[in-house]
N, C-alpha and C positions, 0 to 999 in steps of 0.2 A: 950630722944628726944633732938635733936640739937636745939640750939637757932639761927640757920641760918635764916636770914631775907629774905624770898622769895619775899615778895612784893617789897622791894628795888631792889633786884636782877633782877626781871622781868621788872620793870620800866626802869632800866638802860639798860638791854639787848634789850628790845623792842625799846628803843630810838635809839640804835646803828644799830639795824636791819633796822628800818624805814629809817634812813638816808642812809644806803647802798642801799636799794631798790629804794629810790627816785633818787639816783644818776644814777642808771642803765638806767632810761628813762628820765633824765633831759634835755638832748640835744634836741632842736627843730628839728623836721623832717617835713619840709613844704610839701613834696610830700605825706607823710603818716600821716598827721595830725590826721585824724579821728581814724585811727588804733592805733596810739600811745596813743591818748587820752583815747581810749576804753581799752587799756591794763593798763594804769595808773589808770583808774577809779576803776578797780577791785583790782589791786595789792595794791594800797594805800588806800583801803577802811576800813582799821583798822584790827581788828582780834587779836587773842591772840599771834600769831607768835610762836606757840608751836614748830613747826618742826625746824625752824632755831635756836631757842634758845636751843633746845635739841642737835642740831649739835655742837653749840658752847660749851655747857656744857660738851658734851662727849669729845671733843677735850681737854678741860681744865682738865677733869678727868684723861686724858692719858698723861698729861704733855705737851700738844700742845699749840700753839700760836693762839690767837683769830683772829688776822689779816689774818693768813693763812687759817683759817677755814671759814672766812666770805663769800668768793665766793661760796663755797659749800653750805653754810647756805642759801644764797640768792637763789641759784639754786633750792633748795628744796622748798622754799616758792613760786617761780615762777611756779613750777609744781603744787603745792597744789592750787594755784590760778587758774591755767588753769583747774583743775578738777572741781572747784566750778563753774566757768563760764559755762562749759559744762553740769554739773549736773543740773543746773538751767534752761536749755533750754526747750522749750515746748515739744521737742521730748524725753526728759529725765524725770526730775521731775516736770517740768513746774512751777517753783517758781517765785514769783514776789518780794520777799524781801530777802535780803542777808546782814548781818551785819547792819541791821537797815536802809538800803538804797534800792532803786529799783534795781533789778538785771540788769546785763549788757545788756541783750537782750531787756529789756524793755525801756532802755535808747537809745541804739545804733542800735537796730534791730538784728535779729537773724543772719544774714550773718556776720556782723561786730563782733558780740560776738564770733561766731565760729572762725573767723580769729584771734581775740584778744587772745583766748585761745591757738590757735596754735602758735601764736607769742611768748607768754610767755613760752610755752613748748620748743620751739626750742632755745629761748634765754638762757634757763637754761643750755643746753649742750654747747652753745657758751661760756659761762662764764667759765666753768670748763676747756674747751680746751685752751682758751686764758691765763688762769692762768699758765697752763703748758708751753705754748709757751713763756710766759714772764719769766719763770724760778721761779715762785712762789711755785710750787710744782713739784715733779718729774713726768715724763711721766707715770711711773708705777702707782703712786698714782692717777693721773688723770684718767687712764684707769680703775682702780678699783672703783673709785667713779662713773664714767660714767656707768660702768656695774651695780653697785648697784642701781643707779637711774633708769636706763633703765629697769631693771628687776622688780623693785618695781612698776614703773608706767605703764609697759607694758601689753601685752595681758594675761600674767599669774599673773599679779598683780592688780593694780587699775582698769585698763581698763577691764580685765577679770571679776573682782568683780562686776563692774557695769552691765556687760552683763548678769551674772547669777542673779543679783538682779532684772533686768528688767524681766527676765524669770519667776522669782518667784513672781512677783507682782500679787496680787489677789489670790494667791494659799496658801494653808495651808502647811507650811514647818516645819520640826522639828528643834530642837536646833542645831544639827550638821550642818544642812544646813545654819542656821542663822550665826553660827560661821565661817563657810567657807566663806560666803559673807563678813562678817565684817573683817575677817583676811586679805582678798584681797583688799577690798575697803579702809580700814583705817590702820590697823596694819602694813602692809608691808612697807608703806611709812614712818611711824614713826620709825620703826625698821631701815630703810635705813638712816634716819636722824642721829641717833646716831652712826650707823656703819660708815658713811661717815666722821663724826667728828673724830672718832678713827683712820680711815685710813689716813686722812690728817695729824693727829698728829704723825703718824709713829708707832702706837701701834702694838704689836705682835698679831698673829691671835687669841690666846686664849682670849685676851681682846676684840677683835672685836666680837668674838662669844658670849662672856658674855654680851656685850652691845646689841647684836642682840636679845638675849633672853629677856633682859630688855625691849627693844623696842617693841617686839611683845606682851609682857604682858601688858605694859601700853597702847599700841595701841588698844588692845581689851577692856581694861578698859575704854579708852577714849570713844569708841563707846557705851559700856554699860551705861556709865554716860550720853551720849547724848540721849540714848533711854529713860532713866528715866526722863531727863529734858524735852523731847518732850511730856511727859505725864503730869508732874507736875511742870514744870519750868514756869517762868514769861516771857511772850513773849517780853515785853519791855526791860528786862535785857538781854535776849538772842539775840535780834536784828532780830528775825525771828519768824514765827508763831509756835504755839505749836499744838499738835494733828494732825500734818500734815502726820505723818507715817500711822496712822489709816485711815485717809481720803484717802490716796493714796493706801491702801490695802497692805501695807508692813508689813511683820512679823518681830518683833523686839525681843530683849532679854526680854523685859517686857512681851510680848505675851507668850513666851515659858517658862519663869521662874517666872512670877509675879513680882510685885514691890519689895517685900521683898527678893525674890530669886535673882533678878537682882543686888540689893545692896550688897548682900552677895557674889555674883560672882565677883563684882568689888573689893571687899576687898580681896578675894582670889588672884586675879590677881595682886593686889598691893603687897601682901606678896611674891609672886613669883618674881616680879620685884626687890623688895629690896633684896631678896636672891641672885639674879644674880650679885649684887654689893657687895657681902660679902668680896671679896678680894680687893676691892678698898679702898683707904684711904680717908681722909677728903676732898680731892679735888673733890670727887664725891658727896659731900653733896647737891649741887644744883640739881643733878639728882634724889637724894632720895626725896628731897622736891618737885620737879616737879611731881614725881610719886604720892605723897600724894595729891597735888593740883588737878591733873587730876581726881582723884576719888571723891574728896570732893567739887569740884567747883559748882557754881550755875549759870553758863552762858557758 
């Protein structure tokens, strides 16, 4: 077992990511004050920043530069924040609490929340395009990152996963269906996060593919851990309610596997994620530690 200090690493990277995210919407926009404030409200509401940190860690594992990877890392967090705003809407999950604070629509109204999500979504692509225009990354790298992000977030990714999740609400579904929903709603964007970091670093295709496998495994493990925490986690520590999946009629990994089975499956996914990094050297230790953290976290 490595003596890598994940806590220090996460604190450092979270601070850098927070500063970069804050800078994106720091300039006053008098005409669009309400929209900008709504976007900032959700974007800067805290959170683990798992996706941008994974992007930075993947770039580092492939010998890349953090400064070059930061725009893509921020773009991925913008996309994630957009999905959270929309997921919380009354027409979706109808949640009142997110990260320990009132959800966006309860503060700014449904219309502004919808627009704030769209604003964050489109800003993500703007950031990647601007980096290429400014010469920070090649146009090929920008195109590949854009394609990965668009595919992950699009109708065959997160959006599609949300659609089939809505269709399955209140129904009895099997493990395969649960896995399909969670792969699309959660795992594909996490896999895109590490893949984008590798692409920006100029990694060869086999490295990108290995990191994609790693990302999909930890992405599913992340959702399994979330399902377990929704049953037995502490609401104050989580910053959101527990027992909400059952109340909403959603079938989870806990439902189809039981609590012991869900924990075992998370461990299996962790093993697979670590195996995907077998050919990486010590620079990939943050990725290994992050995988273990995702499975063992309590929030």
